[in-house]
N, C-alpha and C positions, 0 to 999 in steps of 0.2 A: 657888865662884868661881874657884878656881885651874884647875879643869877647863875652864871657859869661856874663860879667858885662853889656855890652851894651844891650844884649837881654833880660835881666831881667827887665830892666827899662821900666815903662810904660810912664814915663815923665822924665823931668830933675831932676836928684837926688838932693834933698834938703840937704841931709847929705854928709859929707866927707866920702869917702870909707876908712875904717881903713886899716892900713898897718900891724898891729899886734894887738893881743888881749890877755889880761892876762889869764893864765890857769895854771893848775896843772896836771902833768902827773904821773900815778902810773905805775912804771916800773915792768916788770916780775921778774926781779932778785932783786927787792927790791928797796926802794927809791921812793920818790914822789917830784921830782924837780918842783919848781915854775919858771915860766918864761912866755914867749910870743909865741903864735902860730902865725906864719907868712904865713902859707899856709898849703896845704895838697894835696896829690895825691893818686893814688891807691896803692902806695907802702908804704907811711907813712906820718908823720906829720913833717913839717919844724918848728923847735923849737929853740928858743934862750933864754938863762937864763938872758940875759941883754937887756933892751929896746934899740932898734935901731941898735944893733949889728947884724951881718949876722948869720942868723940861719942855722942849720944843720938838715939833714934828720934823724928822728928816725924811723926805720922800725916798722910796726904794730906788727911784731912777738916779738918785745922787750917791748910791752905794754901790761899790764894785760887786760884780757877779751877776750871773744870768739866772732868771727864773727864781727857783727856790734857793739857789745857792748864793745868797747874799753874804758878804763877809762881815758878819757881826759875831765877834768872838766874846762869849759869855765866860767869865772867869770861874763861875760856880759849877759848871757842868761836870768836870771830872770828880771833884770832891763830893757832889751830891749823888751822883749816880754809882760811886764806887761801892757803897754798902749794899744797896738793892742788888747790884750785879753779882756780888759775892754770894748772897743768899740764893739767887737764881742759879748760879754755877753749881752750888752745893746740892741743889734739888729740893731745897725747902721753899716750895712754890707759894704756899700760903703766906708765909711771912714776906717773901719777895713781893707779892701782890700788894700787901699792905705798905711796904716800904716804897714801892714805886708810886703808889697812889698818894702817899704822903708828899713825895717830891712834886707831883702835878699840882697838888693843892697849894703847897708852899709857894710855888713859882708860877701861879696862875696869871700873873701880869705879862708873862711872855708867851702865853698860848697861841697868840695870833702872829708870832714872829716866825718867818721861814725857817724850817729845819731846827726848831727850838727843843731844848732838852726836856722841858715839861711835857710836851706832847709825845716825845720819845719815851718817857717814863709812862704815860698813859698807854702807849702801845704795849709796853712790856708788862704792865699791870694786866692788860688783856691776855697776853700771852701766858703770864704766870697763873691767872685764874683758870685758863684752859688746861694747863698741865696739872692743876690742882683738882681738876674735876668739878670745879664750882662754876657750872655753866649758867645758872640762875644769876649769880652776881656778875658774870660776864655780861650777860644781857643788860643788867641794870647800868653798867659802866657804859656800854655802847649806846644806850638810849639817852645819855646826858648830852647836852649841847657841847661840851668841851670835847667829847670824843669825835665830833665832826671835824676837828682839827687834824685828826690821824690822816684823813684823806686829803685835806687841803693844804697842810703844811709840812708834810713829810714827803720824802722823795719816792721813786719807784721801788726801792729795795723793800719797803714796808707793805706795798699794796697787796701782793699776792696772799701774804699771811693774814693781812686784814680781812680779805674777803672770805677766808676760811673762818676767822673769828665770828663773822656774822652768821654763818651757817650753824656753828655750834650754839650761838646765842639763841637761835630759833629753837634748838633742842632744849635749852635752858628754859625757854618761855613755854615749852610744851605746845608750840605752834606747828603742828605736824603738817598741816596744809600749806603753811608758809614754807616749810622745809621741803615739801615735795615740789613746790613751784621753783624754789631756789636751786634744787638738785637737777631739774630737768634740763637746763642748758649744758650740763657737763655730761650728759649721756647721749649716746648715739641713737639716731631715730630708729624705730622698730618699722621695718618695711613689709612685714606680714602680720598675719593674725596673732596679736600678742598672746593669745591663749595657747598657741602651739609652740611658742618659743620661750626660752628662759628669760630672766631679767635682762634688760638692755645693757650692753656694754658701756663702759665710760669712754669718753674721748681719749685720745693718746696723750697722756699726761705722766709726770714723773710718779713712780711707784709710792712715794710717800703722800702724794696728793690722792691717788686712787684709793690708798688705804683708808684715808680719812672719809672719802666719799662713800666707800663700801660700808664702813661702819655706820655712818649716819643713815644710809639707805636701809641697812639692817634694823636700825630703830624704827624707821618708817614701816618695814614689813612686819615687825613685831606689833606695832600698834594696829595694823590692819588684820592681825591674826594670821599672817602668812609665815609660819615659823620655818617651814622648810626653805623658803626663799631667804629669810633672815639668816638661817645658819649659812647658806651659800655665800651671802655677803660677809658674814663675820669670818668665815674660813678664808676668804679672799683677803680680808683686811689683815689677819694676823700672819698669813703667809707672806704678804708683801712687806709687812713691817718687822717680822720676827728678828732679823739680823741687824736692823738699823734704827728702829723706833721702839724702845722699850715701852713706853707709855701706851702707844697705840696697840701694840701686840698684847699687852697686858689686859687692856680694855676688851678687845675683841676675844681673846681666849676666855675671859671671864664671862662674857655674853653667851658664848657657845655652851659653856658648863651650866649656866642657869637654865638654859633651854633644855639640854640633854637631861638634867637631873629630874625634870618634871615629865620626861618621856614615859608613857605607860609600859612601853617595852622594857625600859630599864627597870622598872619596879617588878615587872614580871621576870626579871633576870634572863631576859633574852641575851644569848651569847654575843651576838653582833652589837646590840646597843651597849652591853657591858664593856666590850672591847673599845668601842668609840669613846665612851666616857673615861675609861681608864687611860687611854692613849692621851687625850687632851690634858686631863688632870695630872698625869705623870710628866708630860712635857712641860706643863706650867710650873710644877714643883721643881724641876731641874733647872729651868731657866730663871725663875723668880724667887724660889723657895716656897715652902708651904705655910710659913707663918702668915696669919692674917686670913687664910682660906677658911671659909665656914666648915664646920665639922661635917655636915652632911655632904660636902663636895671633897673635902680633905681625905675622906676614907677611901675615895676612888683613885688617889694618887699613888698607884702601884703599877709596876710594869705589866702590861697585859700579856696574857699567855698566847703565844703565836704558834699555831699548829703548822709544822713544816712537813711536806711529803717525804716519805722515805723512798729513796731510789736505790735499787739493788745495783751493785757493782757490775753484775752480768746483764743488766738490762740493755737491750739493743736499741740504738737510735734509729727511729723510723727513717726510711730512705728519703722521704720528702724533706727531712731536716738536716741532711748531710750538706755541709757547706760546699759550694761549687767554686773552685778558683777561677778568678777572672782570666780571660785569654791574655796570653802574653806574660802571665805571672807564673814563675816556676812553682811547681808543687813542692811542699816541704819533703825533705828526705825522710823516708819511712824508717821507723824504729822498730826493728824486729824483736826488741825486748818485750816480753810479756810482763804484765803487772805481777809483781812478786817473784819474778824469775831473775837470773843473772844476765847482765848485759854483755855486749861484745867485749873481748879482751883486746 
């Protein structure tokens, strides 16, 4: 247990690690004893009805509830998670990560309890680090023995997000080959010569997940020197995320601008390259503001000039472009009024 406690900490723990925490247990044979949880393992809960007294093991088979849903109610859960959750909700993800990590360290005695709030705090520490863009620290937390309890002690609600945490952690480690292998199962197989086809599509997944996968594959393509493919993935990522995931959209648009900024055609003031860069930078500034944008990118955050064709009012529509009414659909009544003249009285 001491090794697990040490692995969880990102820095010196500012809180004293608790030796026991108040709780109530619902017994399968009846009764709801109140007392103190002093620890847990895969067999059961170490529980004492008196504070400071040596506890004894209550096997999970004697506690109400199936699987991970054992009815052990820990009094401290709401109080301890309230502050970190408020930081998370406010968007202060770096502070939230520290606060959630502190809870996990403080209550390390319950990490092996099914559905415990210390492991829940670990999960949200990972989510906060992801949203803060601190992928290297995310990898450090996930490499700790304590983080294994996210998979074994939390329910299905957390599993999908945790799988994506692992993908981002590979990026944090700069383990690009590991990331390549991890992304492969999410992609549809290429059934022809890959050189003649664009990048493989992703499996049928929610758009929020495809946005993450696209961004991560974009990073792979950049590492491989395939900047055009990287741009395709980044454009896909921010298109899918633009209206519903501010963080993901911001990351992807930023990655696009970094690549476009170094395009030789942009430096040569090619009109097409200039319009593309201005379009992304202007859209970014309108959505997220220009504060924090590097000056060498911020200067492009202007509405691009759009050349519109001039069509004469007297221009005739080609015969092939005249719409044909469906059979059985009455033709609209003809208006004899000429443009600019008087109508029928």
